[in-house]
C-alpha positions as CSV (number, residue, x, y, z in Angstrom):
1,M,-4.6,36.9,-2.8
2,Q,-8.2,36.2,-3.1
3,N,-10.2,33.3,-2.0
4,K,-10.7,32.1,-5.9
5,E,-6.9,32.5,-6.2
6,L,-6.7,29.8,-3.3
7,N,-9.1,27.9,-4.2
8,K,-7.5,27.1,-7.7
9,F,-4.4,26.8,-5.7
10,N,-6.2,24.0,-4.3
11,K,-7.8,22.5,-6.9
12,M,-4.3,22.0,-8.5
13,I,-2.7,20.6,-5.4
14,G,-5.4,18.2,-5.0
15,D,-5.4,17.1,-8.9
16,K,-1.8,16.6,-8.6
17,A,-1.5,14.8,-5.8
18,I,-4.3,12.8,-7.4
19,I,-2.4,11.9,-10.2
20,I,0.4,10.7,-8.1
21,G,-1.4,8.6,-6.1
22,N,-2.9,6.6,-9.6
23,L,0.9,6.9,-10.8
24,S,2.1,5.0,-7.4
25,D,-0.6,2.5,-7.9
26,Q,0.5,2.1,-11.4
27,Y,3.8,1.5,-10.0
28,S,2.8,-0.9,-7.6
29,K,1.4,-3.2,-10.7
30,A,4.1,-2.4,-13.3
31,S,5.9,-5.9,-14.8
32,T,8.8,-4.3,-16.8
33,P,11.8,-2.3,-15.9
34,E,10.2,0.2,-18.2
35,E,6.9,0.8,-16.8
36,L,8.7,1.0,-13.4
37,M,10.8,3.7,-15.0
38,W,7.8,5.5,-17.1
39,C,5.8,5.9,-13.5
40,A,9.1,6.7,-11.8
41,I,9.2,9.6,-13.9
42,Q,6.0,10.8,-14.4
43,M,5.9,10.7,-10.3
44,Q,8.7,12.7,-10.1
45,N,8.1,15.4,-12.7
46,H,4.3,15.4,-10.8
47,A,6.0,15.8,-7.4
48,N,8.0,18.7,-8.7
49,A,5.0,20.5,-10.4
50,L,3.3,20.0,-6.9
51,R,6.7,21.3,-5.2
52,V,6.5,24.4,-7.5
53,I,2.3,25.2,-6.9
54,T,2.9,24.9,-3.0
55,E,6.3,27.1,-3.0
56,R,3.9,29.4,-5.3
57,L,0.8,29.0,-2.9
58,G,3.4,29.7,0.1
59,T,4.8,32.6,-1.4
60,D,1.4,34.1,-1.8
61,T,-0.1,33.7,1.1
62,K,3.0,35.0,3.0
63,E,2.3,38.4,1.0
64,V,-1.2,38.7,2.5
65,Y,-0.7,37.3,5.9
66,G,3.3,38.2,6.7
67,G,5.3,36.0,8.2
């Protein structure tokens, strides 16, 4: 894995973390059950995407560094 690929993964992880944080803020300010549900679903979707990205990063770095 090259440094360029690591930077790409790190950027994707950072972006997802920011999105989840922003959704968390929206969730705390939501005033209707529909808004709460929408925020919860969006956070779950982005958390799942974050999990997939980190698993891929772990797999790719394991191939480089062993383990």
